[in-house]
N, C-alpha and C positions, 0 to 999 in steps of 0.2 A: 593859264592854259590847262593846268592839271585839273583845276576845279571844273572847267568847262567839259573836259573829257569825262570826269566823274558824273556830271550832270547828264551828259549825253548817254552814258552807259545806263544810268538810272532810268532815263526816258525809254530807252530800248527795252530794258527789263520790264518796265510797266506795260509797254505795248505788247510784248510777248505774253506776259502773264494774263493780260486782259483777253487776248485772243484765245489762249488756252482755256480760260474760265468760260468764255462765251461758247466755245465748242462743246462744253459739257451741257449747255442749256439749249443750244440751237443747232440747226444744220449749218454746215460751213458756208454753203452758198447764200444763206439768208443773213449772214453776219455782214453788217456794213462798216465802213470806215468810221462813221459816226458812232456806232456801237462801241467800237474798239477805243476810240479816243475818249469817249465819255467815261467808260469804265476805267481806262488807264489814267484819266485825269490830265491829259495832255491836249495841246491844240492840234488842229489838222496840220498846221505848218510844221510842228515838231514831228508829227507822224511822217509827212512827206519829205522831211529833211533826212529821215533815217530809212524809210522804206518806200518803194514804188507801188507795192501792192500787198495784200494780205498773203498771197502766194509766196512772195519773197520772205515774209516773216516765217512761214512754215519751213521753207527750204533752209533758211539760215539757222533756224532752231534745230532742224535735223542734222545739219552739218556740225553744229556745236555738239550735239549729242554723239555724233560719229567720232568727233575728236576726243571726247571723253571716253568713248568705248575703246578706241585705239590706244589711248593712254592707259586705260585700265587693263587692257590685254597685255600691254608691255610691262606695266608695273607688276602684274601677277605672273608674268613670264609664262603665258599660255604657250605650251610647247607641243600641242598636238592639234590636228585639224578638228577633231571632235569638240574640243574645248572652245575653239574659235567659232565654230558653228553655233555652239551653245550661247556664246556671247551675242551672236546675231539674233538668235531666238529671244533672248532676254531683252535685247534692244526693241524687238517688236512688242513684247509684253509691256515693257516700261513706257512705250510711246504709242500705245494702241489708239488713243483718241486722235493724236496727230496723224498717225498713219492712215486712219480711217478718213480723215479730212483730205489727206494727200490723194488717196484713191478717188474720193468724191470729186476732187478738183481736177482730175485727169493728169496728175503730176507724178504718177507712179514710176515713170522712167528715172526720176531723181532717186528713188529708193534703190534701184538696181545700180545706179551710178555710185551711190554711197557704199553699197556692198562691195562693188569693184574697188573703190578707193581704199576700203579697209584691207582688202587683200593686197593691193599694191603697197599700202603703208606698212603692212606687217611682213610681206614677202616681196620687197622691192626688186629682187633679182628676176622675178617672173617676167617682167616686161621687156627683157632684153632680146628675146627671140620671137620670130613670127609664130612658131608653134606655141610658145609660152603665152603670147597675147591671145591667140585663139582659144587656147585651153582655159585661160582665165574667163573669157567671155562665155564659153560653153558652160563652165561650172557655175559662174555667177547666175546665168540664165536658169540653170536647173535649180539651184538653191533658192533663188528669188521666186520661181514658180511654186516650189513646195511651200515656202513661207507664205505666199499669197493664198494658196489653198488652205493652209493651216489657219491663217488669219480669217479668211472668208467663212470657214466652218466653226468659228468661235474659239480657236486655240484650245481645243478640248484636251489635247495631249500636253504634257508638261514640256518645258524647254529641254529638259534632259531627254525625254522620249523622242521629241522631234529631231533633236540634234543627233541622237543615236541612229535614228532611221536614215537621215540624210547621209550621215557618215558611212553607214553600211552600204547605201547605194553607190556612193563615190568610191569608197575603199575596195569594195568587193565587186563593183560593177554589177550589182544584183538588180538594178532597175530593169534591165533588159529581160530578166527572168519572167517578168509579168506580161511580156508582149509575145504574141505569136507572129513570127515572121514567115510569110508564105514561102513554101519550099523547104523549110527547116523542120526537123523533128524535134519535139520537146520531150 
């Protein structure tokens, strides 16, 4: 039984690696299951025993990366919000090809879900109140939107710079300084 589990893990790893390599050569939507299984050296049956679609491969890969990120944050004892935001920015940098494919596949909602899970994993007490849940969604949406813009513009700023910017917006509520609200003097 243990040997079968090892074999199954190896099969999954080969499939994930094949998809990631193919994404460096081709557009995500043009990658077929045959492309993946051929490069991975596995049968279609082995593929479908482990995954329903290539989207599922991406999502499971990102969830594994998220688990590593949360573990890393915990191991390093990240103790301030700016550092946690920086880990999120580094997650984007480290997984740029996968994130691009996620956007192209129309699966971006999974990224905001992963960001939200990171917050709940690191600050589990937040989810106990109605205000807390809404606040988490508010800030996840804001951070996710900034990460998306940063990503779309080629991540020109470093992870330190973008995390500092986001932190300033959140901590000092300075994002509103850039808006002109009708009827208010600036």
